[in-house]
C-alpha positions as protocol buffer text, in pm:
chain_id: "A"
residue {
  index: 1
  type: MET
  ca { x: -2558 y: 2006 z: -3333 }
}
residue {
  index: 2
  type: ASN
  ca { x: -2871 y: 1884 z: -3157 }
}
residue {
  index: 3
  type: GLU
  ca { x: -2981 y: 1545 z: -3024 }
}
residue {
  index: 4
  type: ALA
  ca { x: -3154 y: 1441 z: -3345 }
}
residue {
  index: 5
  type: GLU
  ca { x: -2840 y: 1495 z: -3553 }
}
residue {
  index: 6
  type: ILE
  ca { x: -2624 y: 1307 z: -3304 }
}
residue {
  index: 7
  type: LEU
  ca { x: -2868 y: 1015 z: -3295 }
}
residue {
  index: 8
  type: GLY
  ca { x: -2881 y: 1015 z: -3676 }
}
residue {
  index: 9
  type: ILE
  ca { x: -2502 y: 996 z: -3697 }
}
residue {
  index: 10
  type: LEU
  ca { x: -2496 y: 720 z: -3436 }
}
residue {
  index: 11
  type: LYS
  ca { x: -2758 y: 529 z: -3634 }
}
residue {
  index: 12
  type: GLU
  ca { x: -2548 y: 559 z: -3951 }
}
residue {
  index: 13
  type: PHE
  ca { x: -2234 y: 435 z: -3775 }
}
residue {
  index: 14
  type: LEU
  ca { x: -2416 y: 141 z: -3614 }
}
residue {
  index: 15
  type: TRP
  ca { x: -2568 y: 49 z: -3949 }
}
residue {
  index: 16
  type: GLY
  ca { x: -2220 y: 70 z: -4103 }
}
residue {
  index: 17
  type: ALA
  ca { x: -2084 y: -162 z: -3833 }
}
residue {
  index: 18
  type: ALA
  ca { x: -2363 y: -409 z: -3904 }
}
residue {
  index: 19
  type: LEU
  ca { x: -2289 y: -400 z: -4278 }
}
residue {
  index: 20
  type: ILE
  ca { x: -1917 y: -445 z: -4216 }
}
residue {
  index: 21
  type: SER
  ca { x: -1966 y: -746 z: -3989 }
}
residue {
  index: 22
  type: MET
  ca { x: -2236 y: -914 z: -4198 }
}
residue {
  index: 23
  type: PRO
  ca { x: -2010 y: -1113 z: -4438 }
}
residue {
  index: 24
  type: LEU
  ca { x: -1805 y: -1258 z: -4152 }
}
residue {
  index: 25
  type: LEU
  ca { x: -2106 y: -1342 z: -3937 }
}
residue {
  index: 26
  type: ALA
  ca { x: -2292 y: -1502 z: -4227 }
}
residue {
  index: 27
  type: THR
  ca { x: -1985 y: -1710 z: -4312 }
}
residue {
  index: 28
  type: ALA
  ca { x: -1944 y: -1826 z: -3951 }
}
residue {
  index: 29
  type: LEU
  ca { x: -2312 y: -1921 z: -3937 }
}
residue {
  index: 30
  type: PHE
  ca { x: -2307 y: -2110 z: -4268 }
}
residue {
  index: 31
  type: VAL
  ca { x: -1982 y: -2298 z: -4202 }
}
residue {
  index: 32
  type: GLY
  ca { x: -2088 y: -2376 z: -3845 }
}
residue {
  index: 33
  type: LEU
  ca { x: -2415 y: -2517 z: -3970 }
}
residue {
  index: 34
  type: ILE
  ca { x: -2244 y: -2738 z: -4229 }
}
residue {
  index: 35
  type: VAL
  ca { x: -1981 y: -2864 z: -3984 }
}
residue {
  index: 36
  type: GLY
  ca { x: -2248 y: -2925 z: -3721 }
}
residue {
  index: 37
  type: LEU
  ca { x: -2449 y: -3132 z: -3968 }
}
residue {
  index: 38
  type: LEU
  ca { x: -2140 y: -3332 z: -4063 }
}
residue {
  index: 39
  type: GLN
  ca { x: -2062 y: -3393 z: -3696 }
}
residue {
  index: 40
  type: ALA
  ca { x: -2416 y: -3509 z: -3630 }
}
residue {
  index: 41
  type: LEU
  ca { x: -2407 y: -3744 z: -3928 }
}
residue {
  index: 42
  type: THR
  ca { x: -2070 y: -3896 z: -3840 }
}
residue {
  index: 43
  type: SER
  ca { x: -2095 y: -3877 z: -3456 }
}
residue {
  index: 44
  type: ILE
  ca { x: -1756 y: -3706 z: -3439 }
}
residue {
  index: 45
  type: GLN
  ca { x: -1752 y: -3457 z: -3151 }
}
residue {
  index: 46
  type: GLU
  ca { x: -1412 y: -3291 z: -3190 }
}
residue {
  index: 47
  type: MET
  ca { x: -1398 y: -2923 z: -3088 }
}
residue {
  index: 48
  type: THR
  ca { x: -1117 y: -2831 z: -3329 }
}
residue {
  index: 49
  type: LEU
  ca { x: -1323 y: -2969 z: -3615 }
}
residue {
  index: 50
  type: THR
  ca { x: -1565 y: -2678 z: -3575 }
}
residue {
  index: 51
  type: PHE
  ca { x: -1304 y: -2413 z: -3505 }
}
residue {
  index: 52
  type: VAL
  ca { x: -1049 y: -2464 z: -3784 }
}
residue {
  index: 53
  type: PRO
  ca { x: -1283 y: -2467 z: -4088 }
}
residue {
  index: 54
  type: LYS
  ca { x: -1478 y: -2170 z: -3950 }
}
residue {
  index: 55
  type: LEU
  ca { x: -1158 y: -1972 z: -3895 }
}
residue {
  index: 56
  type: GLY
  ca { x: -1027 y: -2056 z: -4242 }
}
residue {
  index: 57
  type: ALA
  ca { x: -1353 y: -1961 z: -4412 }
}
residue {
  index: 58
  type: MET
  ca { x: -1378 y: -1636 z: -4216 }
}
residue {
  index: 59
  type: LEU
  ca { x: -1021 y: -1540 z: -4309 }
}
residue {
  index: 60
  type: LEU
  ca { x: -1094 y: -1611 z: -4674 }
}
residue {
  index: 61
  type: VAL
  ca { x: -1414 y: -1405 z: -4668 }
}
residue {
  index: 62
  type: PHE
  ca { x: -1235 y: -1126 z: -4480 }
}
residue {
  index: 63
  type: PHE
  ca { x: -969 y: -1094 z: -4750 }
}
residue {
  index: 64
  type: ILE
  ca { x: -1231 y: -1110 z: -5026 }
}
residue {
  index: 65
  type: SER
  ca { x: -1456 y: -848 z: -4866 }
}
residue {
  index: 66
  type: ALA
  ca { x: -1188 y: -617 z: -4723 }
}
residue {
  index: 67
  type: GLY
  ca { x: -1243 y: -367 z: -5005 }
}
residue {
  index: 68
  type: TYR
  ca { x: -1615 y: -357 z: -4934 }
}
residue {
  index: 69
  type: MET
  ca { x: -1550 y: -303 z: -4564 }
}
residue {
  index: 70
  type: ALA
  ca { x: -1296 y: -30 z: -4632 }
}
residue {
  index: 71
  type: ARG
  ca { x: -1535 y: 146 z: -4871 }
}
residue {
  index: 72
  type: ILE
  ca { x: -1803 y: 162 z: -4600 }
}
residue {
  index: 73
  type: CYS
  ca { x: -1552 y: 303 z: -4349 }
}
residue {
  index: 74
  type: VAL
  ca { x: -1424 y: 563 z: -4594 }
}
residue {
  index: 75
  type: ASP
  ca { x: -1777 y: 669 z: -4691 }
}
residue {
  index: 76
  type: LEU
  ca { x: -1872 y: 720 z: -4327 }
}
residue {
  index: 77
  type: PHE
  ca { x: -1548 y: 905 z: -4260 }
}
residue {
  index: 78
  type: ASP
  ca { x: -1594 y: 1132 z: -4562 }
}
residue {
  index: 79
  type: ARG
  ca { x: -1957 y: 1202 z: -4479 }
}
residue {
  index: 80
  type: TYR
  ca { x: -1925 y: 1279 z: -4107 }
}
residue {
  index: 81
  type: VAL
  ca { x: -1569 y: 1317 z: -3980 }
}
residue {
  index: 82
  type: ILE
  ca { x: -1409 y: 1538 z: -4248 }
}
residue {
  index: 83
  type: PRO
  ca { x: -1688 y: 1801 z: -4241 }
}
residue {
  index: 84
  type: ALA
  ca { x: -1666 y: 1809 z: -3861 }
}
residue {
  index: 85
  type: ILE
  ca { x: -1292 y: 1874 z: -3879 }
}
residue {
  index: 86
  type: ILE
  ca { x: -1310 y: 2132 z: -4156 }
}
residue {
  index: 87
  type: GLY
  ca { x: -1605 y: 2333 z: -4045 }
}
């Protein structure tokens, strides 16, 4: 295995990590934006008001997208780890 193959594998795993984290990060961004707008409109500056809805939305999205995340992990594992163990 040469440097190019190792860098290619690393690129695939980093891309997989980005795809796995994307639903959670997008949810945190969207909910944070909405809560921030509501806080600006109502002049309420409570820290827990931003934390609790964001946490709840991220947990909901995590449970909805857990199958998608697991599929990416299994695909990467099947493509790179199993052949390295077998041969």
